[in-house]
DSSP file (Angstrom, degrees, kcal/mol; ACC not computed):
  #  RESIDUE AA STRUCTURE BP1 BP2  ACC     N-H-->O    O-->H-N    N-H-->O    O-->H-N    TCO  KAPPA ALPHA  PHI   PSI    X-CA   Y-CA   Z-CA
    1    1 A M              0   0    0      0, 0.0     2,-0.5     0, 0.0    27,-0.1   0.000 360.0 360.0 360.0 130.3  -56.3   19.1  -23.3
    2    2 A K        -     0   0    0     25,-0.3    27,-2.0     2,-0.0    28,-1.7  -0.872 360.0-167.2-102.1 130.5  -52.7   18.7  -22.3
    3    3 A I  E     -a   30   0A   0     -2,-0.5     2,-0.5    26,-0.2    28,-0.2  -0.957   7.4-163.6-119.0 133.4  -51.5   20.6  -19.2
    4    4 A F  E     -a   31   0A   0     26,-2.9    28,-2.8    -2,-0.4     2,-0.4  -0.977  13.3-174.5-114.8 124.3  -47.9   21.1  -18.1
    5    5 A A  E     +a   32   0A   0     -2,-0.5     2,-0.3    26,-0.2    28,-0.2  -0.949  11.7 153.5-122.3 140.0  -47.3   22.2  -14.5
    6    6 A T  E     -a   33   0A   0     26,-2.4    28,-3.0    -2,-0.4     2,-0.3  -0.928  16.2-164.9-150.8 173.2  -44.1   23.2  -12.8
    7    7 A A        +     0   0    0     -2,-0.3    29,-0.2    26,-0.2    28,-0.1  -0.971  59.4  35.3-155.4 165.4  -42.8   25.4   -9.9
    8    8 A D        +     0   0    0     27,-1.7    28,-0.2    -2,-0.3    29,-0.2   0.881  54.7 150.5  57.0  48.2  -39.7   26.9   -8.5
    9    9 A I    >   -     0   0    0     26,-0.6     3,-2.6    27,-0.4    28,-0.2   0.701  33.3-161.2 -83.3 -17.8  -37.9   27.7  -11.8
   10   10 A H  T 3   -     0   0    0     26,-2.8    30,-0.6     1,-0.3    28,-0.2   0.774  64.6 -61.5  45.8  38.8  -36.1   30.7  -10.1
   11   11 A G  T 3  S+     0   0    0     26,-1.6     2,-0.8     1,-0.2    -1,-0.3   0.671  81.8 166.6  68.4  16.3  -35.3   32.3  -13.4
   12   12 A N    <>  -     0   0    0     -3,-2.6     4,-2.5     1,-0.2    -1,-0.2  -0.539  22.2-161.7 -69.4 106.0  -33.2   29.4  -14.6
   13   13 A K  H  > S+     0   0    0     -2,-0.8     4,-2.3     1,-0.2    -1,-0.2   0.851  87.1  52.7 -63.1 -36.7  -32.8   30.1  -18.3
   14   14 A S  H  > S+     0   0    0      2,-0.2     4,-2.3     1,-0.2    -1,-0.2   0.917 111.6  46.2 -63.7 -42.8  -31.8   26.6  -19.2
   15   15 A L  H  > S+     0   0    0      2,-0.2     4,-2.6     1,-0.2    -2,-0.2   0.904 110.9  52.2 -66.5 -41.2  -34.9   25.2  -17.5
   16   16 A I  H  X S+     0   0    0     -4,-2.5     4,-2.5     1,-0.2    -2,-0.2   0.913 109.8  50.0 -60.5 -42.7  -37.1   27.8  -19.2
   17   17 A Y  H  X S+     0   0    0     -4,-2.3     4,-2.4     2,-0.2    -2,-0.2   0.928 111.2  48.5 -61.7 -45.7  -35.7   26.8  -22.5
   18   18 A L  H  X S+     0   0    0     -4,-2.3     4,-2.4     2,-0.2    -2,-0.2   0.902 111.5  49.6 -62.5 -41.3  -36.3   23.1  -21.9
   19   19 A I  H  X S+     0   0    0     -4,-2.6     4,-2.5     2,-0.2    -1,-0.2   0.928 110.7  50.4 -62.5 -44.8  -39.9   23.8  -20.7
   20   20 A R  H  X S+     0   0    0     -4,-2.5     4,-1.9     1,-0.2    -2,-0.2   0.915 111.7  47.3 -60.1 -44.0  -40.5   25.9  -23.9
   21   21 A E  H  X S+     0   0    0     -4,-2.4     4,-2.8     1,-0.2    -1,-0.2   0.890 111.5  50.7 -65.8 -39.4  -39.2   23.1  -26.1
   22   22 A M  H  X S+     0   0    0     -4,-2.4     4,-3.0     2,-0.2    -2,-0.2   0.898 107.5  53.6 -64.8 -40.0  -41.2   20.5  -24.3
   23   23 A I  H  X>S+     0   0    0     -4,-2.5     5,-2.0     2,-0.2     4,-0.6   0.915 113.1  43.5 -61.3 -42.7  -44.4   22.6  -24.7
   24   24 A K  H ><5S+     0   0    0     -4,-1.9     3,-0.7     3,-0.2    -2,-0.2   0.952 116.9  45.6 -65.2 -49.5  -43.7   22.8  -28.5
   25   25 A K  H 3<5S+     0   0    0     -4,-2.8    -2,-0.2     1,-0.2    -3,-0.2   0.901 120.2  37.9 -62.7 -44.1  -42.8   19.1  -28.9
   26   26 A E  H 3<5S-     0   0    0     -4,-3.0    -1,-0.2    -5,-0.2    -2,-0.2   0.425 105.3-125.2 -90.4   0.7  -45.7   17.8  -26.8
   27   27 A E  T <<5 -     0   0    0     -3,-0.7   -25,-0.3    -4,-0.6    -3,-0.2   0.944  35.8-164.6  52.6  54.4  -48.2   20.4  -28.1
   28   28 A I      < -     0   0    0     -5,-2.0   -25,-0.2    -6,-0.2    -1,-0.2  -0.476  16.2-163.0 -71.4 137.3  -49.1   21.5  -24.6
   29   29 A D  S    S+     0   0    0    -27,-2.0     2,-0.4     1,-0.3   -26,-0.2   0.755  72.8  27.6 -91.4 -29.3  -52.4   23.5  -24.3
   30   30 A L  E     -a    3   0A   0    -28,-1.7   -26,-2.9     2,-0.0     2,-0.5  -0.992  60.9-160.3-142.6 129.9  -51.8   25.1  -20.9
   31   31 A L  E     -a    4   0A   0     -2,-0.4     2,-0.5   -28,-0.2   -26,-0.2  -0.940   9.3-170.4-109.5 128.5  -48.7   26.0  -18.9
   32   32 A V  E     -a    5   0A   0    -28,-2.8   -26,-2.4    -2,-0.5     2,-0.6  -0.981   4.6-172.6-119.7 122.1  -49.0   26.4  -15.1
   33   33 A I  E     -a    6   0A   0     -2,-0.5     2,-1.2   -28,-0.2   -26,-0.2  -0.961  11.0-157.4-114.4 114.6  -46.1   27.8  -13.1
   34   34 A A        -     0   0    0    -28,-3.0   -26,-0.1    -2,-0.6   -27,-0.1  -0.423  49.6 -66.9 -96.3  60.0  -46.9   27.6   -9.4
   35   35 A G  S    S+     0   0    0     -2,-1.2   -27,-1.7   -28,-0.1   -26,-0.6  -0.068  97.5  80.6  94.1 172.1  -44.6   30.3   -7.9
   36   36 A D        +     0   0    0    -28,-0.2   -26,-2.8   -29,-0.2   -27,-0.4   0.934  51.5 145.5  49.0  57.1  -40.9   31.1   -7.4
   37   37 A I        +     0   0    0    -28,-0.2   -26,-1.6   -27,-0.2   -25,-0.1   0.852  43.8  80.0 -87.1 -39.9  -40.5   32.3  -10.9
   38   38 A A  S    S-     0   0    0    -28,-0.2   -28,-0.1     1,-0.1   -26,-0.1  -0.273  95.5 -88.8 -69.9 154.0  -37.9   35.1  -10.2
   39   39 A P    >   -     0   0    0      0, 0.0     3,-1.3     0, 0.0   -28,-0.2  -0.257  53.5 -92.0 -58.3 149.1  -34.3   34.3   -9.7
   40   40 A K  T 3  S+     0   0    0    -30,-0.6     3,-0.1     1,-0.2    16,-0.0  -0.337 112.9  37.1 -59.7 144.3  -33.2   33.6   -6.2
   41   41 A G  T 3  S+     0   0    0      1,-0.3    15,-2.1    14,-0.1     2,-0.6   0.502  83.4 121.2  90.1   4.4  -32.0   36.7   -4.4
   42   42 A L  E <   +B   55   0B   0     -3,-1.3     2,-0.4    13,-0.2    -1,-0.3  -0.907  37.4 177.6-102.5 119.7  -34.6   39.0   -5.9
   43   43 A Y  E     -B   54   0B   0     11,-3.1    11,-3.0    -2,-0.6     2,-0.6  -0.958  20.0-151.8-122.4 138.0  -36.8   40.7   -3.3
   44   44 A Q  E     -B   53   0B   0     -2,-0.4     2,-0.4     9,-0.2     9,-0.2  -0.950  18.6-176.6-109.8 121.1  -39.5   43.2   -3.8
   45   45 A L  E     -B   52   0B   0      7,-2.7     7,-3.1    -2,-0.6     2,-0.4  -0.902  10.4-151.5-117.2 145.8  -40.0   45.5   -0.9
   46   46 A Y  E     +B   51   0B   0     -2,-0.4     2,-0.3     5,-0.2     5,-0.2  -0.950  18.6 166.3-121.6 136.3  -42.7   48.2   -0.6
   47   47 A K  E >  S-B   50   0B   0      3,-2.2     3,-2.0    -2,-0.4    -2,-0.0  -0.953  71.9  -9.6-149.2 128.7  -42.5   51.5    1.3
   48   48 A N  T 3  S-     0   0    0     -2,-0.3     3,-0.1     1,-0.3    -1,-0.0   0.854 128.7 -54.3  53.1  40.0  -44.8   54.4    1.1
   49   49 A G  T 3  S+     0   0    0      1,-0.2     2,-0.3     0, 0.0    -1,-0.3   0.482 114.0 116.3  77.6   2.2  -46.5   53.0   -2.0
   50   50 A L  E <   -B   47   0B   0     -3,-2.0    -3,-2.2     2,-0.0     2,-0.4  -0.818  58.0-136.8-105.4 145.6  -43.1   52.6   -3.9
   51   51 A R  E     -B   46   0B   0     -2,-0.3     2,-0.5    -5,-0.2    -5,-0.2  -0.849  14.8-166.4-102.4 135.1  -41.6   49.3   -5.0
   52   52 A Y  E     -B   45   0B   0     -7,-3.1    -7,-2.7    -2,-0.4     2,-0.6  -0.985   9.3-151.2-120.5 125.3  -37.9   48.6   -4.5
   53   53 A D  E     -B   44   0B   0     -2,-0.5     2,-0.4    -9,-0.2    -9,-0.2  -0.866  20.5-176.8 -96.0 121.6  -36.2   45.6   -6.2
   54   54 A I  E     -B   43   0B   0    -11,-3.0   -11,-3.1    -2,-0.6     2,-0.4  -0.968  13.8-156.3-123.7 131.5  -33.3   44.4   -4.2
   55   55 A R  E     +B   42   0B   0     -2,-0.4     2,-0.3   -13,-0.2   -13,-0.2  -0.891  19.6 171.2-105.3 137.9  -30.9   41.6   -5.2
   56   56 A S        -     0   0    0    -15,-2.1     4,-0.1    -2,-0.4    -2,-0.0  -0.997  38.1-146.1-147.0 140.3  -29.0   39.7   -2.4
   57   57 A M  S    S+     0   0    0     -2,-0.3    -1,-0.1     2,-0.1   -15,-0.1   0.671  89.7  62.9 -72.9 -17.3  -26.8   36.7   -2.3
   58   58 A F  S    S-     0   0    0    -17,-0.1     2,-0.2    -3,-0.0    17,-0.1  -0.778  96.6-100.9-112.0 150.0  -28.3   36.0    1.1
   59   59 A P        -     0   0    0      0, 0.0    15,-1.2     0, 0.0     2,-0.6  -0.506  43.6-130.0 -62.1 135.3  -31.8   35.2    2.3
   60   60 A L        -     0   0    0     -2,-0.2     3,-0.3    13,-0.2     2,-0.3  -0.816  26.9-176.3 -97.7 120.8  -33.1   38.4    3.8
   61   61 A R        +     0   0    0     -2,-0.6     4,-0.1    11,-0.3     5,-0.0  -0.705  69.7  28.3-103.4 163.2  -34.7   38.3    7.2
   62   62 A N  S >  S+     0   0    0     -2,-0.3     3,-2.1     1,-0.1     4,-0.4   0.907  72.6 171.7  53.4  44.8  -36.3   41.3    8.9
   63   63 A R  G >>  +     0   0    0     -3,-0.3     3,-1.3     1,-0.3     4,-0.6   0.788  65.7  69.3 -57.7 -30.1  -37.2   42.6    5.4
   64   64 A E  G 34 S+     0   0    0      1,-0.3    -1,-0.3     2,-0.1     4,-0.1   0.727 101.9  46.9 -63.6 -19.2  -39.3   45.4    6.8
   65   65 A H  G X>>S+     0   0    0     -3,-2.1     5,-1.6     1,-0.1     3,-0.8   0.501  86.6  89.4 -98.7  -5.7  -36.2   47.1    8.2
   66   66 A I  G X45S+     0   0    0     -3,-1.3     3,-1.5    -4,-0.4     5,-0.2   0.923  87.3  49.5 -58.1 -47.1  -34.1   46.8    5.0
   67   67 A L  G 3<5S+     0   0    0     -4,-0.6    -1,-0.3     1,-0.3    -2,-0.1   0.673 106.7  56.7 -71.5 -14.8  -35.2   50.1    3.6
   68   68 A E  G <45S-     0   0    0     -3,-0.8    -1,-0.3    -4,-0.1    -2,-0.2   0.577 110.6-123.4 -86.4 -10.8  -34.4   51.8    6.9
   69   69 A G  T <<5S+     0   0    0     -3,-1.5    -3,-0.2    -4,-0.6    -2,-0.1   0.628  84.6 108.3  80.0  13.2  -30.8   50.6    6.7
   70   70 A S      < +     0   0    0     -5,-1.6     2,-0.3     2,-0.0    -4,-0.2   0.435  58.4  77.1-104.8   0.6  -31.1   48.8   10.0
   71   71 A A        -     0   0    0     -6,-0.6    -9,-0.1    -5,-0.2    -2,-0.0  -0.831  59.0-158.3-112.3 150.3  -31.2   45.2    8.9
   72   72 A T        -     0   0    0     -2,-0.3   -11,-0.3   -11,-0.0     2,-0.1  -0.920  30.4 -99.1-121.4 151.0  -28.3   43.0    7.8
   73   73 A P        -     0   0    0      0, 0.0     2,-0.4     0, 0.0   -13,-0.2  -0.407  37.3-162.2 -68.2 144.5  -28.5   39.9    5.6
   74   74 A H              0   0    0    -15,-1.2   -13,-0.0    -2,-0.1     0, 0.0  -0.946 360.0 360.0-124.4 147.8  -28.4   36.5    7.5
   75   75 A M              0   0    0     -2,-0.4   -15,-0.1   -17,-0.1    -1,-0.1   0.410 360.0 360.0 -96.4 360.0  -27.6   33.1    6.1
């Protein structure tokens, strides 16, 4: 059994394409992606059982206050 493992692809379409081609070429049986799959700057926040998808150029600190409008992005 051939296993291909990777992490931190961050939605990089070129990298996803290369991984896909390698899996075909090398006849990989199992692909493991260990996190950080979504593009950088995509944050999922939850409030009152609802999910909010937020994109930001900046790392978001104090995420719990974002939906209240009281937090600002910090670099």
